[in-house]
C-alpha positions in Angstrom: -18.3 -7.4 16.0 -14.9 -5.9 16.8 -13.5 -2.7 15.4 -9.7 -2.5 16.0 -8.1 0.7 14.9 -4.4 1.7 14.9 -3.2 -1.5 16.4 0.3 -2.7 16.2 0.2 -6.5 16.8 3.9 -7.0 17.3 5.4 -6.8 20.8 7.5 -3.8 20.0 11.2 -4.5 19.4 10.7 -8.3 18.9 8.1 -9.1 16.3 8.8 -12.8 16.5 7.4 -12.9 20.0 3.7 -12.2 20.8 3.1 -9.3 23.2 2.1 -10.3 26.7 -1.5 -9.2 26.0 -1.8 -11.4 22.9 -3.5 -14.4 24.6 -6.1 -12.2 26.3 -6.7 -10.3 23.0 -7.3 -13.6 21.1 -9.7 -14.8 23.9 -11.6 -11.5 23.7 -12.0 -11.9 19.9 -12.9 -15.6 20.0 -15.7 -16.5 17.6 -16.3 -12.9 16.6 -18.7 -12.7 13.6 -17.0 -9.7 12.1 -13.5 -8.2 12.8 -12.6 -4.9 11.2 -8.9 -4.6 11.7 -6.0 -2.2 10.9 -4.0 -3.5 8.0 -1.9 -0.5 7.0 1.3 -2.1 5.8 2.8 -5.0 4.0 5.5 -6.9 5.9 8.4 -5.0 4.2 6.7 -1.6 4.9 6.3 -2.5 8.5 10.0 -2.8 8.8 10.3 0.9 8.0 7.4 1.9 10.3 7.8 -0.1 13.5 6.3 1.7 16.5 3.9 3.7 14.4 0.9 1.7 15.7 -0.2 -0.2 12.7 -0.4 -3.9 11.6 0.2 -5.8 8.4 -2.5 -7.7 6.5 -0.7 -10.9 7.4 -0.8 -10.1 11.1 -4.5 -9.3 10.9 -5.3 -12.6 9.1 -3.2 -14.6 11.6 -5.0 -12.9 14.5 -8.4 -13.6 13.0 -7.5 -17.2 12.3 -6.2 -17.8 15.8 -9.4 -16.3 17.3 -11.8 -18.1 15.0 -13.2 -15.0 13.4 -15.8 -15.7 10.7 -15.3 -12.5 8.6 -12.3 -10.2 8.5 -12.4 -6.7 7.0 -9.0 -5.2 6.4 -9.0 -1.4 6.7 -6.9 1.7 7.4 -5.0 1.2 4.2 -1.7 2.9 3.4 -2.8 6.0 1.4 -0.1 5.4 -1.2 -1.6 2.0 -2.1 -3.6 2.3 -5.3 -6.4 0.1 -6.4 -4.1 -2.4 -8.1 -2.0 -2.6 -4.9 -5.1 -3.2 -2.8 -6.3 -5.9 -5.2 -2.9 -7.6 -4.8 -3.0 -7.2 -1.0 -6.5 -8.7 -0.7 -5.5 -11.6 -2.9 -2.4 -12.2 -0.7 -4.5 -12.0 2.5 -7.0 -14.5 1.2 -4.1 -16.9 0.3 -2.8 -16.5 3.8 -6.2 -17.1 5.3 -6.8 -20.2 3.1 -3.5 -21.6 4.2 -4.5 -21.2 7.8 -7.9 -22.6 7.2 -9.6 -19.4 8.6 -11.2 -16.9 8.6 -14.1 -17.8 6.4 -14.2 -14.5 4.5 -11.6 -11.8 4.0 -12.6 -8.4 2.6 -10.8 -5.1 2.1 -12.8 -2.1 3.3 -13.7 0.4 0.6 -15.7 3.7 0.5 -19.4 3.1 0.8 -19.1 -0.6 1.8 -22.1 -1.9 3.7 -22.0 -5.1 5.8 -24.8 -7.1 7.4 -24.4 -8.7 10.8 
């Protein structure tokens, strides 16, 4: 299990290029049963908040797919996102995961959620 809080997956000024630590981070997460990862923003929201230390749901899904994670839980949601927003983000994240062939399960963290390892 890996619990990754307040993590900005981009390399800083150039989000098209992985950070130098990316390869080692993927290796560290390889075959993780459960990854709980920051997913604060949508891609357009990230444009307004670069450098704030948060990731998008798409970045979290891509990382999980690359590392072969079996279950991904998106958390640390933008407080202004309501339930309908979260339902839409989760559906979009699942579409991205399906297109990549991984991870096996994508969930959005919610109050009172319990997971079994």
